Structures are given as structure tokens and as C-alpha cells.
N, CA, C and O atoms as CSV, one atom per row, in Angstrom:
chain,resi,resn,atom,element,x,y,z
A,1,MET,N,N,53.314,-10.249,14.234
A,1,MET,CA,C,52.788,-9.215,13.352
A,1,MET,C,C,51.540,-8.572,13.962
A,1,MET,O,O,51.359,-7.358,13.873
A,2,ILE,N,N,50.690,-9.379,14.575
A,2,ILE,CA,C,49.467,-8.853,15.178
A,2,ILE,C,C,49.816,-7.944,16.353
A,2,ILE,O,O,49.220,-6.879,16.509
A,3,ASP,N,N,50.770,-8.353,17.174
A,3,ASP,CA,C,51.189,-7.501,18.290
A,3,ASP,C,C,51.752,-6.175,17.782
A,3,ASP,O,O,51.479,-5.126,18.366
A,4,ARG,N,N,52.530,-6.208,16.710
A,4,ARG,CA,C,53.050,-4.968,16.110
A,4,ARG,C,C,51.896,-4.098,15.625
A,4,ARG,O,O,51.877,-2.890,15.860
A,5,HIS,N,N,50.940,-4.718,14.952
A,5,HIS,CA,C,49.764,-4.009,14.438
A,5,HIS,C,C,49.043,-3.283,15.578
A,5,HIS,O,O,48.721,-2.101,15.459
A,6,PHE,N,N,48.793,-3.991,16.677
A,6,PHE,CA,C,48.095,-3.390,17.818
A,6,PHE,C,C,48.936,-2.292,18.477
A,6,PHE,O,O,48.400,-1.277,18.921
A,7,ARG,N,N,50.252,-2.499,18.537
A,7,ARG,CA,C,51.116,-1.479,19.121
A,7,ARG,C,C,51.052,-0.190,18.300
A,7,ARG,O,O,50.946,0.901,18.861
A,8,PHE,N,N,51.114,-0.316,16.980
A,8,PHE,CA,C,51.018,0.863,16.114
A,8,PHE,C,C,49.656,1.545,16.262
A,8,PHE,O,O,49.565,2.772,16.232
A,9,GLU,N,N,48.601,0.744,16.422
A,9,GLU,CA,C,47.281,1.344,16.652
A,9,GLU,C,C,47.277,2.123,17.967
A,9,GLU,O,O,46.753,3.236,18.019
A,10,ALA,N,N,47.849,1.559,19.023
A,10,ALA,CA,C,47.883,2.236,20.322
A,10,ALA,C,C,48.699,3.521,20.256
A,10,ALA,O,O,48.449,4.457,21.016
A,11,GLU,N,N,49.674,3.571,19.349
A,11,GLU,CA,C,50.515,4.755,19.179
A,11,GLU,C,C,49.936,5.737,18.170
A,11,GLU,O,O,50.546,6.770,17.896
A,12,ASN,N,N,48.761,5.427,17.610
A,12,ASN,CA,C,48.135,6.260,16.566
A,12,ASN,C,C,49.077,6.464,15.376
A,12,ASN,O,O,49.137,7.552,14.804
A,13,ASP,N,N,49.802,5.424,15.012
A,13,ASP,CA,C,50.807,5.464,13.951
A,13,ASP,C,C,50.236,4.800,12.693
A,13,ASP,O,O,50.330,3.584,12.527
A,14,VAL,N,N,49.641,5.614,11.810
A,14,VAL,CA,C,49.001,5.080,10.609
A,14,VAL,C,C,50.010,4.369,9.724
A,14,VAL,O,O,49.735,3.271,9.240
A,15,ASP,N,N,51.176,4.974,9.502
A,15,ASP,CA,C,52.187,4.334,8.647
A,15,ASP,C,C,52.631,2.999,9.238
A,15,ASP,O,O,52.835,2.030,8.507
A,16,GLY,N,N,52.779,2.948,10.551
A,16,GLY,CA,C,53.139,1.694,11.200
A,16,GLY,C,C,52.077,0.634,11.002
A,16,GLY,O,O,52.388,-0.510,10.670
A,17,VAL,N,N,50.815,1.012,11.206
A,17,VAL,CA,C,49.709,0.063,11.000
A,17,VAL,C,C,49.744,-0.476,9.574
A,17,VAL,O,O,49.651,-1.684,9.357
A,18,LEU,N,N,49.878,0.427,8.603
A,18,LEU,CA,C,49.877,0.010,7.197
A,18,LEU,C,C,51.070,-0.874,6.867
A,18,LEU,O,O,50.983,-1.701,5.959
A,19,SER,N,N,52.190,-0.719,7.587
A,19,SER,CA,C,53.366,-1.559,7.326
A,19,SER,C,C,53.122,-3.020,7.693
A,19,SER,O,O,53.882,-3.895,7.278
A,20,THR,N,N,52.075,-3.294,8.464
A,20,THR,CA,C,51.753,-4.671,8.850
A,20,THR,C,C,50.791,-5.329,7.864
A,20,THR,O,O,50.421,-6.490,8.037
A,21,MET,N,N,50.379,-4.580,6.815
A,21,MET,CA,C,49.361,-5.057,5.877
A,21,MET,C,C,49.912,-5.167,4.459
A,21,MET,O,O,50.834,-4.445,4.079
A,22,VAL,N,N,49.339,-6.074,3.692
A,22,VAL,CA,C,49.674,-6.158,2.268
A,22,VAL,C,C,49.083,-4.932,1.561
A,22,VAL,O,O,48.179,-4.285,2.090
A,23,ASP,N,N,49.593,-4.619,0.374
A,23,ASP,CA,C,49.130,-3.443,-0.364
A,23,ASP,C,C,47.637,-3.487,-0.668
A,23,ASP,O,O,46.953,-2.466,-0.594
A,24,ASP,N,N,47.132,-4.672,-1.010
A,24,ASP,CA,C,45.712,-4.788,-1.380
A,24,ASP,C,C,44.873,-5.365,-0.237
A,24,ASP,O,O,43.960,-6.159,-0.463
A,25,VAL,N,N,45.194,-4.956,0.989
A,25,VAL,CA,C,44.511,-5.444,2.188
A,25,VAL,C,C,42.991,-5.248,2.073
A,25,VAL,O,O,42.512,-4.270,1.500
A,26,GLU,N,N,42.260,-6.201,2.632
A,26,GLU,CA,C,40.814,-6.061,2.803
A,26,GLU,C,C,40.584,-5.725,4.263
A,26,GLU,O,O,41.045,-6.445,5.149
A,27,HIS,N,N,39.873,-4.632,4.520
A,27,HIS,CA,C,39.664,-4.163,5.895
A,27,HIS,C,C,38.184,-3.887,6.099
A,27,HIS,O,O,37.565,-3.155,5.327
A,28,GLU,N,N,37.620,-4.483,7.152
A,28,GLU,CA,C,36.202,-4.256,7.431
A,28,GLU,C,C,35.950,-4.195,8.923
A,28,GLU,O,O,36.345,-5.085,9.676
A,29,VAL,N,N,35.287,-3.129,9.337
A,29,VAL,CA,C,34.744,-3.046,10.686
A,29,VAL,C,C,33.260,-3.342,10.512
A,29,VAL,O,O,32.529,-2.556,9.910
A,30,VAL,N,N,32.827,-4.462,11.035
A,30,VAL,CA,C,31.450,-4.911,10.838
A,30,VAL,C,C,30.485,-3.851,11.379
A,30,VAL,O,O,30.601,-3.407,12.521
A,31,GLY,N,N,29.543,-3.463,10.539
A,31,GLY,CA,C,28.554,-2.460,10.915
A,31,GLY,C,C,28.932,-1.044,10.532
A,31,GLY,O,O,28.108,-0.136,10.642
A,32,SER,N,N,30.154,-0.837,10.087
A,32,SER,CA,C,30.583,0.501,9.687
A,32,SER,C,C,29.851,0.919,8.413
A,32,SER,O,O,29.720,0.122,7.484
A,33,PRO,N,N,29.376,2.160,8.364
A,33,PRO,CA,C,28.715,2.631,7.145
A,33,PRO,C,C,29.631,2.600,5.923
A,33,PRO,O,O,29.150,2.517,4.792
A,34,ALA,N,N,30.943,2.667,6.141
A,34,ALA,CA,C,31.894,2.624,5.020
A,34,ALA,C,C,31.931,1.255,4.361
A,34,ALA,O,O,32.354,1.129,3.212
A,35,GLY,N,N,31.487,0.221,5.087
A,35,GLY,CA,C,31.524,-1.130,4.544
A,35,GLY,C,C,32.948,-1.631,4.415
A,35,GLY,O,O,33.874,-1.022,4.953
A,36,PRO,N,N,33.134,-2.747,3.699
A,36,PRO,CA,C,34.487,-3.277,3.500
A,36,PRO,C,C,35.332,-2.316,2.661
A,36,PRO,O,O,34.843,-1.718,1.703
A,37,LEU,N,N,36.591,-2.179,3.029
A,37,LEU,CA,C,37.524,-1.319,2.313
A,37,LEU,C,C,38.593,-2.190,1.673
A,37,LEU,O,O,38.969,-3.228,2.216
A,38,CYS,N,N,39.076,-1.760,0.520
A,38,CYS,CA,C,40.117,-2.513,-0.181
A,38,CYS,C,C,41.306,-1.610,-0.454
A,38,CYS,O,O,41.160,-0.508,-0.982
A,39,GLY,N,N,42.474,-2.090,-0.089
A,39,GLY,CA,C,43.720,-1.384,-0.369
A,39,GLY,C,C,44.177,-0.488,0.769
A,39,GLY,O,O,43.386,-0.046,1.602
A,40,GLN,N,N,45.488,-0.232,0.776
A,40,GLN,CA,C,46.071,0.581,1.842
A,40,GLN,C,C,45.571,2.023,1.823
A,40,GLN,O,O,45.448,2.639,2.882
A,41,LYS,N,N,45.282,2.573,0.649
A,41,LYS,CA,C,44.792,3.956,0.582
A,41,LYS,C,C,43.466,4.083,1.327
A,41,LYS,O,O,43.284,5.025,2.099
A,42,ALA,N,N,42.551,3.162,1.112
A,42,ALA,CA,C,41.261,3.176,1.804
A,42,ALA,C,C,41.454,2.922,3.289
A,42,ALA,O,O,40.800,3.559,4.114
A,43,ALA,N,N,42.347,1.998,3.642
A,43,ALA,CA,C,42.619,1.710,5.054
A,43,ALA,C,C,43.220,2.936,5.735
A,43,ALA,O,O,42.908,3.215,6.892
A,44,ARG,N,N,44.084,3.674,5.024
A,44,ARG,CA,C,44.669,4.894,5.591
A,44,ARG,C,C,43.569,5.886,5.967
A,44,ARG,O,O,43.614,6.473,7.048
A,45,GLY,N,N,42.590,6.080,5.098
A,45,GLY,CA,C,41.486,6.989,5.392
A,45,GLY,C,C,40.727,6.561,6.638
A,45,GLY,O,O,40.354,7.389,7.469
A,46,PHE,N,N,40.502,5.252,6.758
A,46,PHE,CA,C,39.817,4.725,7.940
A,46,PHE,C,C,40.613,5.032,9.205
A,46,PHE,O,O,40.057,5.531,10.183
A,47,TYR,N,N,41.925,4.731,9.189
A,47,TYR,CA,C,42.750,4.924,10.382
A,47,TYR,C,C,42.940,6.404,10.712
A,47,TYR,O,O,42.995,6.761,11.889
A,48,ASP,N,N,43.042,7.269,9.707
A,48,ASP,CA,C,43.120,8.710,9.980
A,48,ASP,C,C,41.889,9.162,10.763
A,48,ASP,O,O,42.014,9.887,11.750
A,49,ALA,N,N,40.702,8.736,10.329
A,49,ALA,CA,C,39.457,9.109,11.018
A,49,ALA,C,C,39.388,8.461,12.398
A,49,ALA,O,O,39.008,9.108,13.374
A,50,LEU,N,N,39.756,7.184,12.477
A,50,LEU,CA,C,39.710,6.466,13.750
A,50,LEU,C,C,40.586,7.143,14.796
A,50,LEU,O,O,40.160,7.336,15.934
A,51,PHE,N,N,41.817,7.505,14.413
A,51,PHE,CA,C,42.749,8.089,15.369
A,51,PHE,C,C,42.352,9.506,15.761
A,51,PHE,O,O,42.785,9.994,16.805
A,52,ALA,N,N,41.534,10.182,14.945
A,52,ALA,CA,C,40.994,11.487,15.342
A,52,ALA,C,C,39.891,11.309,16.387
A,52,ALA,O,O,39.694,12.174,17.240
A,53,ASP,N,N,39.177,10.187,16.317
A,53,ASP,CA,C,38.042,9.940,17.211
A,53,ASP,C,C,38.421,9.182,18.477
A,53,ASP,O,O,37.847,9.419,19.540
A,54,LEU,N,N,39.378,8.276,18.368
A,54,LEU,CA,C,39.780,7.438,19.500
A,54,LEU,C,C,41.296,7.496,19.664
A,54,LEU,O,O,42.031,7.412,18.680
A,55,SER,N,N,41.753,7.634,20.872
A,55,SER,CA,C,43.179,7.631,21.163
A,55,SER,C,C,43.470,6.424,22.053
A,55,SER,O,O,43.202,6.439,23.254
A,56,GLY,N,N,44.016,5.394,21.448
A,56,GLY,CA,C,44.283,4.169,22.182
A,56,GLY,C,C,45.469,4.290,23.107
A,56,GLY,O,O,46.437,4.993,22.818
A,57,GLU,N,N,45.379,3.591,24.224
A,57,GLU,CA,C,46.486,3.523,25.160
A,57,GLU,C,C,47.055,2.123,25.212
A,57,GLU,O,O,48.266,1.926,25.314
A,58,LYS,N,N,46.142,1.139,25.140
A,58,LYS,CA,C,46.632,-0.237,25.220
A,58,LYS,C,C,45.560,-1.192,24.729
A,58,LYS,O,O,44.363,-0.940,24.866
A,59,VAL,N,N,46.019,-2.287,24.158
A,59,VAL,CA,C,45.164,-3.400,23.752
A,59,VAL,C,C,45.714,-4.637,24.454
A,59,VAL,O,O,46.884,-4.987,24.300
A,60,THR,N,N,44.855,-5.287,25.221
A,60,THR,CA,C,45.254,-6.488,25.952
A,60,THR,C,C,44.573,-7.693,25.330
A,60,THR,O,O,43.344,-7.755,25.285
A,61,THR,N,N,45.343,-8.637,24.859
A,61,THR,CA,C,44.773,-9.854,24.289
A,61,THR,C,C,44.208,-10.718,25.410
A,61,THR,O,O,44.891,-11.015,26.391
A,62,LEU,N,N,42.947,-11.117,25.244
A,62,LEU,CA,C,42.281,-11.997,26.198
A,62,LEU,C,C,42.373,-13.452,25.749
A,62,LEU,O,O,42.616,-14.346,26.559
A,63,HIS,N,N,42.178,-13.679,24.456
A,63,HIS,CA,C,42.291,-15.016,23.853
A,63,HIS,C,C,42.810,-14.842,22.438
A,63,HIS,O,O,42.467,-13.879,21.752
A,64,ARG,N,N,43.640,-15.785,22.006
A,64,ARG,CA,C,44.137,-15.748,20.634
A,64,ARG,C,C,44.207,-17.171,20.108
A,64,ARG,O,O,44.723,-18.075,20.765
A,65,TYR,N,N,43.674,-17.347,18.903
A,65,TYR,CA,C,43.691,-18.638,18.217
A,65,TYR,C,C,44.303,-18.409,16.848
A,65,TYR,O,O,44.032,-17.394,16.206
A,66,TYR,N,N,45.124,-19.340,16.399
A,66,TYR,CA,C,45.776,-19.117,15.119
A,66,TYR,C,C,46.100,-20.437,14.436
A,66,TYR,O,O,46.163,-21.500,15.053
A,67,GLY,N,N,46.300,-20.313,13.137
A,67,GLY,CA,C,46.714,-21.422,12.296
A,67,GLY,C,C,47.714,-20.905,11.291
A,67,GLY,O,O,48.245,-19.807,11.461
A,68,PRO,N,N,47.985,-21.671,10.244
A,68,PRO,CA,C,49.034,-21.281,9.303
A,68,PRO,C,C,48.756,-19.970,8.568
A,68,PRO,O,O,49.698,-19.283,8.173
A,69,ASP,N,N,47.483,-19.606,8.377
A,69,ASP,CA,C,47.191,-18.386,7.621
A,69,ASP,C,C,46.070,-17.548,8.231
A,69,ASP,O,O,45.429,-16.767,7.527
A,70,PHE,N,N,45.826,-17.704,9.540
A,70,PHE,CA,C,44.792,-16.903,10.186
A,70,PHE,C,C,45.119,-16.684,11.657
A,70,PHE,O,O,45.869,-17.442,12.272
A,71,VAL,N,N,44.524,-15.611,12.206
A,71,VAL,CA,C,44.594,-15.321,13.634
A,71,VAL,C,C,43.228,-14.787,14.039
A,71,VAL,O,O,42.659,-13.939,13.352
A,72,VAL,N,N,42.701,-15.284,15.152
A,72,VAL,CA,C,41.484,-14.749,15.759
A,72,VAL,C,C,41.904,-14.229,17.121
A,72,VAL,O,O,42.452,-14.969,17.938
A,73,ASP,N,N,41.641,-12.945,17.360
A,73,ASP,CA,C,42.114,-12.310,18.583
A,73,ASP,C,C,40.963,-11.589,19.266
A,73,ASP,O,O,40.328,-10.714,18.678
A,74,GLU,N,N,40.698,-11.967,20.524
A,74,GLU,CA,C,39.739,-11.255,21.359
A,74,GLU,C,C,40.544,-10.380,22.308
A,74,GLU,O,O,41.392,-10.870,23.053
A,75,SER,N,N,40.268,-9.074,22.272
A,75,SER,CA,C,41.076,-8.127,23.034
A,75,SER,C,C,40.217,-7.149,23.805
A,75,SER,O,O,39.020,-7.000,23.560
A,76,LEU,N,N,40.867,-6.492,24.743
A,76,LEU,CA,C,40.269,-5.407,25.500
A,76,LEU,C,C,40.998,-4.131,25.109
A,76,LEU,O,O,42.210,-4.021,25.299
A,77,TRP,N,N,40.259,-3.161,24.561
A,77,TRP,CA,C,40.813,-1.874,24.131
A,77,TRP,C,C,40.604,-0.862,25.238
A,77,TRP,O,O,39.530,-0.802,25.836
A,78,GLU,N,N,41.633,-0.059,25.516
A,78,GLU,CA,C,41.530,0.991,26.523
A,78,GLU,C,C,42.112,2.276,25.965
A,78,GLU,O,O,43.177,2.272,25.347
A,79,GLY,N,N,41.403,3.378,26.188
A,79,GLY,CA,C,41.895,4.662,25.718
A,79,GLY,C,C,40.887,5.767,25.965
A,79,GLY,O,O,40.036,5.682,26.850
A,80,MET,N,N,41.013,6.809,25.152
A,80,MET,CA,C,40.183,7.993,25.290
A,80,MET,C,C,39.405,8.242,23.998
A,80,MET,O,O,39.772,7.755,22.929
A,81,ALA,N,N,38.320,9.015,24.124
A,81,ALA,CA,C,37.484,9.366,22.968
A,81,ALA,C,C,37.485,10.886,22.794
A,81,ALA,O,O,36.537,11.550,23.213
A,82,PRO,N,N,38.536,11.448,22.182
A,82,PRO,CA,C,38.593,12.897,22.011
A,82,PRO,C,C,37.688,13.422,20.899
A,82,PRO,O,O,37.338,14.602,20.893
A,83,GLY,N,N,37.307,12.560,19.960
A,83,GLY,CA,C,36.498,12.986,18.822
A,83,GLY,C,C,35.060,12.540,18.943
A,83,GLY,O,O,34.459,12.608,20.015
A,84,THR,N,N,34.516,12.081,17.827
A,84,THR,CA,C,33.122,11.610,17.795
A,84,THR,C,C,33.075,10.175,17.274
A,84,THR,O,O,32.619,9.932,16.156
A,85,PRO,N,N,33.546,9.223,18.083
A,85,PRO,CA,C,33.533,7.829,17.621
A,85,PRO,C,C,32.104,7.352,17.385
A,85,PRO,O,O,31.223,7.522,18.228
A,86,PHE,N,N,31.901,6.751,16.216
A,86,PHE,CA,C,30.609,6.185,15.845
A,86,PHE,C,C,29.509,7.247,15.886
A,86,PHE,O,O,28.345,6.940,16.147
A,87,GLY,N,N,29.894,8.504,15.625
A,87,GLY,CA,C,28.938,9.603,15.581
A,87,GLY,C,C,28.494,10.119,16.935
A,87,GLY,O,O,27.565,10.924,17.010
A,88,ILE,N,N,29.137,9.675,18.011
A,88,ILE,CA,C,28.761,10.090,19.368
A,88,ILE,C,C,29.876,10.962,19.926
A,88,ILE,O,O,31.034,10.546,19.919
A,89,PRO,N,N,29.555,12.174,20.414
A,89,PRO,CA,C,30.609,13.015,20.995
A,89,PRO,C,C,31.312,12.302,22.145
A,89,PRO,O,O,30.682,11.860,23.106
A,90,GLY,N,N,32.622,12.202,22.022
A,90,GLY,CA,C,33.397,11.508,23.041
A,90,GLY,C,C,33.753,12.385,24.225
A,90,GLY,O,O,33.858,11.899,25.351
A,91,GLY,N,N,33.940,13.675,23.977
A,91,GLY,CA,C,34.248,14.604,25.054
A,91,GLY,C,C,35.514,14.273,25.818
A,91,GLY,O,O,35.659,14.676,26.972
A,92,GLY,N,N,36.432,13.549,25.200
A,92,GLY,CA,C,37.675,13.190,25.870
A,92,GLY,C,C,37.501,12.143,26.961
A,92,GLY,O,O,38.371,11.965,27.814
A,93,ARG,N,N,36.367,11.453,26.921
A,93,ARG,CA,C,36.081,10.469,27.970
A,93,ARG,C,C,36.877,9.188,27.773
A,93,ARG,O,O,37.284,8.846,26.663
A,94,ARG,N,N,37.083,8.499,28.875
A,94,ARG,CA,C,37.778,7.210,28.872
A,94,ARG,C,C,36.826,6.136,28.367
A,94,ARG,O,O,35.638,6.144,28.688
A,95,LEU,N,N,37.358,5.209,27.571
A,95,LEU,CA,C,36.594,4.083,27.044
A,95,LEU,C,C,37.355,2.791,27.267
A,95,LEU,O,O,38.584,2.752,27.191
A,96,VAL,N,N,36.611,1.745,27.541
A,96,VAL,CA,C,37.145,0.386,27.612
A,96,VAL,C,C,36.104,-0.499,26.945
A,96,VAL,O,O,34.938,-0.488,27.337
A,97,PHE,N,N,36.519,-1.272,25.934
A,97,PHE,CA,C,35.581,-2.163,25.258
A,97,PHE,C,C,36.314,-3.343,24.633
A,97,PHE,O,O,37.522,-3.302,24.396
A,98,ARG,N,N,35.551,-4.381,24.379
A,98,ARG,CA,C,36.129,-5.592,23.774
A,98,ARG,C,C,36.062,-5.514,22.251
A,98,ARG,O,O,35.180,-4.881,21.670
A,99,LEU,N,N,37.016,-6.173,21.642
A,99,LEU,CA,C,37.124,-6.283,20.186
A,99,LEU,C,C,37.364,-7.736,19.814
A,99,LEU,O,O,38.001,-8.482,20.559
A,100,LEU,N,N,36.860,-8.124,18.678
A,100,LEU,CA,C,37.194,-9.428,18.116
A,100,LEU,C,C,37.726,-9.178,16.712
A,100,LEU,O,O,37.025,-8.629,15.862
A,101,HIS,N,N,38.953,-9.579,16.478
A,101,HIS,CA,C,39.580,-9.455,15.164
A,101,HIS,C,C,39.696,-10.836,14.538
A,101,HIS,O,O,40.072,-11.802,15.202
A,102,VAL,N,N,39.373,-10.918,13.263
A,102,VAL,CA,C,39.637,-12.114,12.469
A,102,VAL,C,C,40.587,-11.672,11.363
A,102,VAL,O,O,40.218,-10.884,10.492
A,103,PHE,N,N,41.813,-12.187,11.405
A,103,PHE,CA,C,42.841,-11.828,10.439
A,103,PHE,C,C,43.121,-13.010,9.517
A,103,PHE,O,O,43.215,-14.151,9.969
A,104,ASN,N,N,43.252,-12.732,8.230
A,104,ASN,CA,C,43.816,-13.686,7.288
A,104,ASN,C,C,45.199,-13.166,6.950
A,104,ASN,O,O,45.376,-11.982,6.662
A,105,MET,N,N,46.176,-14.054,6.987
A,105,MET,CA,C,47.564,-13.652,6.819
A,105,MET,C,C,48.090,-14.074,5.450
A,105,MET,O,O,47.745,-15.141,4.941
A,106,ALA,N,N,48.921,-13.232,4.868
A,106,ALA,CA,C,49.585,-13.531,3.601
A,106,ALA,C,C,50.791,-14.433,3.873
A,106,ALA,O,O,51.241,-14.533,5.015
A,107,PRO,N,N,51.314,-15.087,2.839
A,107,PRO,CA,C,52.485,-15.955,3.039
A,107,PRO,C,C,53.700,-15.242,3.649
A,107,PRO,O,O,54.511,-15.874,4.326
A,108,ASP,N,N,53.829,-13.915,3.409
A,108,ASP,CA,C,54.966,-13.175,3.967
A,108,ASP,C,C,54.735,-12.757,5.422
A,108,ASP,O,O,55.587,-12.096,6.016
A,109,GLY,N,N,53.582,-13.142,6.004
A,109,GLY,CA,C,53.290,-12.840,7.397
A,109,GLY,C,C,52.517,-11.558,7.624
A,109,GLY,O,O,52.117,-11.267,8.751
A,110,LYS,N,N,52.298,-10.779,6.559
A,110,LYS,CA,C,51.531,-9.545,6.709
A,110,LYS,C,C,50.027,-9.838,6.691
A,110,LYS,O,O,49.591,-10.912,6.277
A,111,ILE,N,N,49.257,-8.865,7.147
A,111,ILE,CA,C,47.805,-9.000,7.209
A,111,ILE,C,C,47.212,-8.826,5.818
A,111,ILE,O,O,47.417,-7.807,5.159
A,112,LYS,N,N,46.482,-9.833,5.393
A,112,LYS,CA,C,45.820,-9.819,4.085
A,112,LYS,C,C,44.377,-9.325,4.216
A,112,LYS,O,O,43.864,-8.628,3.341
A,113,ARG,N,N,43.734,-9.699,5.324
A,113,ARG,CA,C,42.348,-9.299,5.573
A,113,ARG,C,C,42.177,-9.098,7.066
A,113,ARG,O,O,42.624,-9.912,7.873
A,114,GLU,N,N,41.515,-7.987,7.425
A,114,GLU,CA,C,41.210,-7.700,8.827
A,114,GLU,C,C,39.709,-7.464,8.946
A,114,GLU,O,O,39.157,-6.559,8.319
A,115,ASN,N,N,39.071,-8.276,9.743
A,115,ASN,CA,C,37.638,-8.189,9.997
A,115,ASN,C,C,37.480,-7.920,11.491
A,115,ASN,O,O,37.922,-8.719,12.318
A,116,VAL,N,N,36.842,-6.784,11.843
A,116,VAL,CA,C,36.792,-6.336,13.231
A,116,VAL,C,C,35.351,-6.281,13.716
A,116,VAL,O,O,34.479,-5.716,13.057
A,117,TRP,N,N,35.118,-6.875,14.875
A,117,TRP,CA,C,33.819,-6.834,15.548
A,117,TRP,C,C,34.024,-6.054,16.843
A,117,TRP,O,O,34.905,-6.386,17.637
A,118,ILE,N,N,33.209,-5.014,17.058
A,118,ILE,CA,C,33.367,-4.114,18.199
A,118,ILE,C,C,32.161,-4.234,19.122
A,118,ILE,O,O,31.032,-4.397,18.660
A,119,ASP,N,N,32.401,-4.154,20.420
A,119,ASP,CA,C,31.317,-4.146,21.408
A,119,ASP,C,C,30.718,-2.738,21.448
A,119,ASP,O,O,30.967,-1.966,22.374
A,120,LEU,N,N,29.923,-2.426,20.420
A,120,LEU,CA,C,29.344,-1.097,20.281
A,120,LEU,C,C,28.377,-0.770,21.415
A,120,LEU,O,O,28.269,0.393,21.806
A,121,ALA,N,N,27.675,-1.761,21.950
A,121,ALA,CA,C,26.749,-1.511,23.064
A,121,ALA,C,C,27.507,-0.943,24.265
A,121,ALA,O,O,27.019,-0.027,24.928
A,122,SER,N,N,28.675,-1.472,24.543
A,122,SER,CA,C,29.479,-0.971,25.655
A,122,SER,C,C,29.948,0.458,25.382
A,122,SER,O,O,29.927,1.302,26.277
A,123,ILE,N,N,30.366,0.724,24.158
A,123,ILE,CA,C,30.810,2.075,23.785
A,123,ILE,C,C,29.653,3.061,23.943
A,123,ILE,O,O,29.820,4.132,24.527
A,124,LEU,N,N,28.494,2.700,23.428
A,124,LEU,CA,C,27.321,3.572,23.543
A,124,LEU,C,C,26.986,3.855,24.999
A,124,LEU,O,O,26.717,4.999,25.366
A,125,GLN,N,N,26.999,2.825,25.823
A,125,GLN,CA,C,26.682,2.991,27.235
A,125,GLN,C,C,27.660,3.961,27.903
A,125,GLN,O,O,27.251,4.825,28.678
A,126,GLN,N,N,28.944,3.814,27.601
A,126,GLN,CA,C,29.952,4.664,28.232
A,126,GLN,C,C,29.875,6.112,27.762
A,126,GLN,O,O,30.081,7.035,28.551
A,127,LEU,N,N,29.578,6.312,26.478
A,127,LEU,CA,C,29.560,7.676,25.942
A,127,LEU,C,C,28.225,8.384,26.171
A,127,LEU,O,O,28.169,9.613,26.167
A,128,GLN,N,N,27.156,7.622,26.370
A,128,GLN,CA,C,25.856,8.249,26.569
A,128,GLN,C,C,25.511,8.430,28.046
A,128,GLN,O,O,24.541,9.113,28.378
A,129,SER,N,N,26.299,7.823,28.933
A,129,SER,CA,C,26.073,7.992,30.367
A,129,SER,C,C,26.633,9.327,30.808
A,129,SER,O,O,27.629,9.792,30.255
A,130,PRO,N,N,25.996,9.965,31.817
A,130,PRO,CA,C,26.583,11.205,32.326
A,130,PRO,C,C,27.937,10.925,32.960
A,130,PRO,O,O,28.134,9.848,33.522
A,131,PRO,N,N,28.873,11.861,32.886
A,131,PRO,CA,C,30.176,11.642,33.508
A,131,PRO,C,C,30.019,11.390,35.001
A,131,PRO,O,O,29.134,11.950,35.648
A,132,SER,N,N,30.890,10.540,35.537
A,132,SER,CA,C,30.833,10.253,36.963
A,132,SER,C,C,31.302,11.473,37.759
A,132,SER,O,O,32.010,12.333,37.233
A,133,ALA,N,N,30.904,11.537,39.015
A,133,ALA,CA,C,31.273,12.661,39.865
A,133,ALA,C,C,32.787,12.752,40.031
A,133,ALA,O,O,33.336,13.847,40.149
A,134,THR,N,N,33.469,11.592,40.040
A,134,THR,CA,C,34.920,11.602,40.201
A,134,THR,C,C,35.616,12.122,38.960
A,134,THR,O,O,36.712,12.675,39.050
A,135,ALA,N,N,34.986,11.949,37.784
A,135,ALA,CA,C,35.594,12.412,36.544
A,135,ALA,C,C,35.410,13.919,36.391
A,135,ALA,O,O,36.180,14.565,35.679
A,136,ALA,N,N,34.404,14.484,37.046
A,136,ALA,CA,C,34.090,15.909,36.860
A,136,ALA,C,C,34.983,16.819,37.624
A,136,ALA,O,O,34.827,18.038,37.556
């Protein structure tokens, strides 16, 4: 289910992402001004904005730990920043950063709670640095 979730995120497929979650999902990106979100409608708004700001290409799992009702996944996200992720103009620049997801799973295998920790320092460094000569 987690691999499907990440694949749908990489494809910018909001309906696909939501299909991996329970109706009353709890979704939180730690540090986000929106705070914790409850329900698929709120999660849809988050993903619509996210996919306008970031265009994922791939998520590579670095470490994964799991039990009967949870998954902890450390991943490397790769893609582009066509919008203004985290309020910073992306300018279509390439981004690579680490993520830590803590998922609680429902008995049917869908995601009940998603808690996301992002390496914001790396994102800031990449978006605030001048473009490299090779990129220009």
C-alpha cells in the first residue's frame, strides 16, 4: 500500500493517493502552517497544492520498518519545483531531499494516519542557491 501511495504521488495522481487512505485519514506534514488535516477532502486540498508546487519523479525507500499496524519509511524524493514549494519560488529547479513518513494503517490495509517529516533545510539550500552554470 505504501509503495502504491508513493507511486501515485510521483504520478501527481490525487485520486490515486486518496485511494490508499481511509475516508477519515489524519494527514500532517510537520511544520506546515495548515497543521494536521482530517479527512480525504482536506487531504485532497493539500495534494492539489503540493502537486502544483512539486512534480515528483521518484521516491526511493532507504529504510523501512513495519509492524501489524504501522510503517516507518525513510525515503529520498527526487523531482522538480515548478511552483512555490514552502513559499519559495522553485523556478522549475530540480530538487532532491529526504523524507520520513510515519504511517498508521487501518485493518483493511489503507493508511489511517500519515505523519511526514521533510528535510526542509536541504530544500531551502537548493532553492535559495543560484542555479549552477550547467543548469543555465
